[in-house]
C-alpha positions as CSV (number, residue, x, y, z in Angstrom):
1,X,1.0,-25.7,-3.6
2,X,-0.4,-25.2,-7.0
3,X,0.5,-22.5,-9.4
4,X,-1.3,-19.3,-8.8
5,X,-2.8,-17.0,-11.4
6,X,-0.7,-14.3,-12.7
7,X,-1.1,-11.0,-11.0
8,X,-0.6,-7.6,-12.3
9,X,1.8,-6.1,-9.6
10,X,0.3,-2.6,-10.0
11,X,-3.2,-3.7,-9.2
12,X,-4.4,-3.4,-5.5
13,X,-7.1,-5.6,-4.4
14,X,-9.0,-2.8,-2.7
15,X,-8.0,0.8,-4.0
16,X,-9.6,2.4,-1.1
17,X,-7.9,0.3,1.6
18,X,-4.9,1.8,3.6
19,X,-1.6,0.4,2.6
20,X,1.1,-0.8,5.0
21,X,3.6,-3.6,5.6
22,X,1.9,-6.0,3.2
23,X,3.1,-3.9,0.3
24,X,6.7,-3.7,1.5
25,X,8.7,-6.7,0.2
26,X,12.3,-7.9,0.2
27,X,14.3,-9.2,-2.7
28,X,16.4,-12.4,-2.2
29,X,19.3,-10.2,-3.5
30,X,19.3,-8.7,0.0
31,X,20.7,-12.0,1.2
32,X,22.6,-12.8,-2.0
33,X,25.4,-14.7,-0.3
34,X,23.1,-17.1,1.5
35,X,21.5,-20.2,0.0
36,X,17.9,-19.5,-1.2
37,X,16.1,-21.3,1.6
38,X,18.2,-19.5,4.3
39,X,17.3,-16.2,2.5
40,X,13.7,-17.0,2.5
41,X,13.8,-18.0,6.1
42,X,15.4,-14.7,7.0
43,X,12.9,-12.6,4.9
44,X,10.0,-14.6,6.5
45,X,11.5,-13.7,10.1
46,X,11.7,-10.0,9.2
47,X,8.0,-10.0,8.7
48,X,7.7,-9.5,4.8
49,X,5.2,-11.6,2.8
50,X,6.4,-10.7,-0.7
51,X,9.8,-11.3,-2.5
52,X,11.6,-10.8,-5.8
53,X,13.6,-13.9,-6.8
54,X,17.0,-12.8,-7.8
55,X,18.1,-14.2,-11.2
56,X,21.2,-12.2,-11.8
57,X,24.3,-14.3,-12.3
58,X,26.7,-11.5,-11.3
59,X,24.8,-11.0,-8.1
60,X,23.3,-14.2,-7.0
61,X,22.4,-17.7,-8.2
62,X,19.1,-18.0,-6.3
63,X,17.6,-18.6,-9.8
64,X,20.5,-19.6,-12.0
65,X,20.5,-18.2,-15.5
66,X,20.2,-20.0,-17.9
67,X,17.4,-21.4,-15.9
68,X,16.8,-25.2,-16.1
69,X,15.5,-25.7,-12.5
70,X,12.5,-27.4,-11.0
71,X,9.7,-24.9,-10.8
72,X,8.0,-27.2,-8.1
73,X,10.8,-26.7,-5.8
74,X,10.5,-23.0,-5.8
75,X,6.8,-23.3,-5.1
76,X,7.5,-25.6,-2.2
77,X,10.0,-23.2,-0.6
78,X,7.6,-20.2,-1.0
79,X,4.7,-22.2,0.6
80,X,7.0,-23.4,3.5
81,X,8.0,-19.9,4.3
82,X,4.6,-18.3,3.7
83,X,5.8,-16.0,0.9
84,X,4.6,-14.8,-2.4
85,X,6.9,-13.9,-5.3
86,X,5.9,-10.7,-6.9
87,X,8.6,-10.9,-9.6
88,X,11.6,-12.9,-11.0
89,X,14.4,-10.3,-11.4
90,X,16.6,-11.5,-14.2
91,X,19.6,-10.6,-16.3
92,X,18.6,-11.7,-19.9
93,X,21.7,-10.4,-21.6
94,X,22.8,-7.6,-23.7
95,X,19.6,-6.6,-25.5
96,X,21.2,-3.8,-27.4
97,X,23.8,-6.2,-29.0
98,X,22.9,-6.5,-32.7
99,X,24.3,-10.2,-32.7
100,X,21.8,-11.3,-30.0
101,X,19.1,-12.8,-32.1
102,X,15.6,-13.5,-31.1
103,X,16.0,-17.3,-31.1
104,X,18.7,-17.0,-28.4
105,X,16.7,-14.3,-26.5
106,X,13.6,-16.6,-26.4
107,X,15.7,-19.5,-25.3
108,X,17.1,-17.5,-22.4
109,X,13.8,-16.0,-21.3
110,X,11.1,-18.5,-21.8
111,X,12.2,-20.7,-18.8
112,X,12.3,-17.6,-16.6
113,X,8.7,-16.8,-17.9
114,X,7.6,-20.4,-16.8
115,X,9.0,-19.7,-13.3
116,X,7.2,-16.3,-13.3
117,X,3.9,-17.5,-14.3
118,X,4.1,-20.5,-11.8
119,X,4.8,-18.3,-8.9
120,X,2.3,-15.6,-10.0
121,X,4.6,-12.8,-10.5
122,X,6.1,-10.5,-13.1
123,X,9.4,-10.8,-15.0
124,X,11.9,-8.0,-14.5
125,X,14.6,-7.6,-17.2
126,X,17.5,-5.4,-17.7
127,X,17.9,-2.4,-20.2
128,X,20.9,-3.3,-22.1
129,X,24.5,-4.3,-21.5
130,X,26.6,-3.6,-18.4
131,X,28.5,-0.9,-20.2
132,X,27.6,2.7,-21.2
133,X,29.3,2.3,-24.6
134,X,27.3,1.8,-27.8
135,X,27.5,-1.4,-29.8
136,X,26.8,0.7,-33.0
137,X,25.6,4.2,-32.1
138,X,23.0,5.6,-29.8
139,X,20.2,5.5,-32.2
140,X,20.8,2.0,-33.4
141,X,21.2,0.7,-29.8
142,X,18.1,2.3,-28.6
143,X,16.1,0.9,-31.6
144,X,17.6,-2.7,-30.7
145,X,16.5,-2.3,-27.0
146,X,13.0,-1.1,-28.0
147,X,12.6,-3.8,-30.6
148,X,13.7,-6.6,-28.3
149,X,11.5,-5.3,-25.4
150,X,8.5,-5.2,-27.9
151,X,9.3,-9.0,-28.7
152,X,9.7,-9.8,-25.1
153,X,6.4,-8.0,-24.2
154,X,4.6,-10.3,-26.6
155,X,6.3,-13.4,-25.4
156,X,5.5,-12.5,-21.8
157,X,1.9,-11.8,-22.6
158,X,1.5,-15.1,-24.3
159,X,2.6,-16.7,-21.1
160,X,0.2,-14.4,-19.1
161,X,3.2,-12.6,-17.4
162,X,3.7,-8.9,-17.1
163,X,6.9,-7.7,-18.3
164,X,8.8,-5.0,-16.3
165,X,11.9,-3.3,-17.3
166,X,14.5,-1.7,-14.9
167,X,15.3,1.6,-16.3
168,X,17.4,3.5,-15.7
169,X,20.2,1.5,-14.5
170,X,23.4,3.2,-13.2
171,X,25.7,0.4,-14.6
172,X,23.9,-0.4,-17.8
173,X,23.5,1.3,-21.3
174,X,20.3,3.2,-20.4
175,X,21.9,4.9,-17.3
176,X,20.3,8.4,-17.5
177,X,16.9,9.9,-17.3
178,X,17.3,11.3,-20.9
179,X,18.0,7.7,-22.3
180,X,15.2,6.2,-20.1
181,X,12.6,8.7,-21.3
182,X,13.5,8.1,-24.9
183,X,12.8,4.4,-24.4
184,X,9.5,5.2,-22.7
185,X,8.5,7.4,-25.6
186,X,9.5,4.6,-28.2
187,X,7.7,1.7,-26.5
188,X,3.9,1.8,-25.6
189,X,3.0,1.2,-21.9
190,X,1.1,-1.8,-22.8
191,X,4.5,-3.6,-23.7
192,X,6.1,-3.2,-20.4
193,X,5.9,-1.5,-16.9
194,X,8.7,0.4,-15.4
195,X,10.6,-1.0,-12.5
196,X,11.8,2.1,-10.7
197,X,15.0,1.7,-8.7
198,X,15.8,4.6,-6.3
199,X,19.5,3.6,-6.0
200,X,20.2,3.5,-9.7
201,X,18.6,6.9,-10.1
202,X,20.3,8.5,-7.2
203,X,23.7,7.0,-8.0
204,X,23.3,8.5,-11.6
205,X,22.9,12.0,-9.9
206,X,19.4,12.2,-11.3
207,X,16.4,13.7,-9.3
208,X,14.8,10.6,-7.9
209,X,11.6,12.3,-6.6
210,X,11.4,14.4,-9.7
211,X,11.6,11.6,-12.1
212,X,9.1,9.5,-10.0
213,X,6.7,12.4,-10.4
214,X,7.3,12.6,-14.1
215,X,6.9,8.9,-14.9
216,X,4.5,7.8,-12.2
217,X,2.0,6.5,-14.6
218,X,4.6,4.0,-16.0
219,X,5.9,2.7,-12.6
220,X,4.5,-0.7,-11.5
221,X,7.1,-1.8,-9.0
222,X,9.8,0.0,-7.0
223,X,13.1,-1.2,-5.6
224,X,14.4,0.7,-2.7
225,X,18.0,1.0,-1.7
226,X,20.0,4.3,-1.0
227,X,22.6,5.8,-3.0
228,X,25.4,8.4,-3.1
229,X,26.7,9.8,-6.4
230,X,28.4,7.0,-8.1
231,X,27.6,4.5,-5.4
232,X,24.4,2.4,-5.5
233,X,25.3,0.0,-2.8
234,X,24.3,2.2,0.2
235,X,21.9,1.1,3.0
236,X,18.6,2.8,3.6
237,X,19.2,6.1,5.5
238,X,22.8,6.3,4.7
239,X,22.5,8.1,1.3
240,X,20.7,10.8,-0.4
241,X,17.4,9.2,-1.4
242,X,14.3,10.7,0.2
243,X,12.2,7.6,0.6
244,X,9.3,9.4,2.4
245,X,9.1,11.8,-0.6
246,X,9.1,9.0,-3.2
247,X,6.4,7.1,-1.4
248,X,4.3,10.3,-1.0
249,X,4.6,11.1,-4.7
250,X,3.6,7.7,-5.8
251,X,0.8,7.1,-3.3
252,X,-0.5,10.5,-4.2
253,X,-0.9,9.3,-7.7
254,X,-2.7,6.0,-6.7
255,X,0.3,3.7,-7.0
256,X,-0.9,0.2,-6.3
257,X,2.3,-1.7,-6.5
258,X,4.9,-2.9,-4.1
259,X,8.0,-1.4,-2.5
260,X,10.7,-4.1,-2.6
261,X,13.9,-3.7,-0.5
262,X,16.9,-4.8,-2.8
263,X,19.6,-4.3,-0.2
264,X,22.7,-5.3,-2.2
265,X,24.5,-3.0,0.2
266,X,28.4,-2.8,0.7
267,X,28.3,-0.7,3.9
268,X,27.2,-3.4,6.3
269,X,29.0,-6.4,7.6
270,X,27.5,-9.7,6.6
271,X,26.8,-10.7,10.3
272,X,24.7,-7.4,10.6
273,X,22.8,-7.8,7.3
274,X,19.7,-9.3,8.9
275,X,19.3,-6.7,11.6
276,X,19.9,-3.9,9.0
277,X,17.3,-5.4,6.7
278,X,14.8,-5.6,9.7
279,X,15.6,-1.9,10.4
280,X,15.0,-0.9,6.8
281,X,11.8,-2.9,6.5
282,X,10.3,-1.4,9.6
283,X,11.3,2.1,8.4
284,X,9.9,1.8,4.9
285,X,6.7,0.0,6.2
286,X,6.1,2.9,8.7
287,X,6.5,5.4,5.9
288,X,3.9,3.7,3.7
289,X,1.5,3.1,6.7
290,X,1.7,6.8,7.5
291,X,0.2,7.7,4.3
292,X,-3.6,8.5,4.5
293,X,-5.9,6.0,2.8
294,X,-7.0,7.2,-0.8
295,X,-10.5,8.2,0.2
296,X,-9.0,10.4,2.9
297,X,-6.6,12.0,0.4
298,X,-9.4,12.6,-2.1
299,X,-11.6,14.3,0.6
300,X,-8.8,16.9,1.4
């Protein structure tokens, strides 16, 4: 398999075509306790064609970080299981830490960009440390996050990769709609796209559908998992997120990206995980397919 050309995840090949199962992906994080090849085999069996590659050390080592792996091996696995990688989802460290210099940031990120460009996907990065406390103060930390993301945006563009940022994140420094909106105001949309994660928004007791409506023009990729207040590890349909309303909101605004199931759930037994992922995939795919095609919507 030869490396594919980088794709912009928010771009649909035919904006007038109806959307369905082909735009519902599954992150390898869903099967985070399984070896990567087994995770890919299970995802293929469920019927998905798109994945995120998990590169978050606290969650999975499907892509180890720091990454020094063989890109060709990932390409071979994707080809074997008839899958495409829409993104590499990585923890690149505490980008609001004033001691985290650009040289170290580049050293950690560049190999991940190489993997992203080879697989034809985006690079998803985090929005600060796994702590809500400031390093210095809120204004200084926000400036550090914005500055480092602007640097990463240029670095990603140089590699032909679209940078996506997961804001907000329930367990990280940018954990609220207020902080997320301030970051979006500070950094131009050309620098990065928004990775919208329903579980993090819901667990933070924010308005999931309302914020999707507010920032729909920045959203380029969506992660789906359910949530309860303070709990972001809930299976789809067992929390408070209105997935149909999120899909309706984004599709109404012409969203062209993918909905990726990132089922890092703690409310299902490991032996039931495949069946629960299949149930969730079918449910979300049906919701997407039930939306009218764009030309039908415009004719209403």
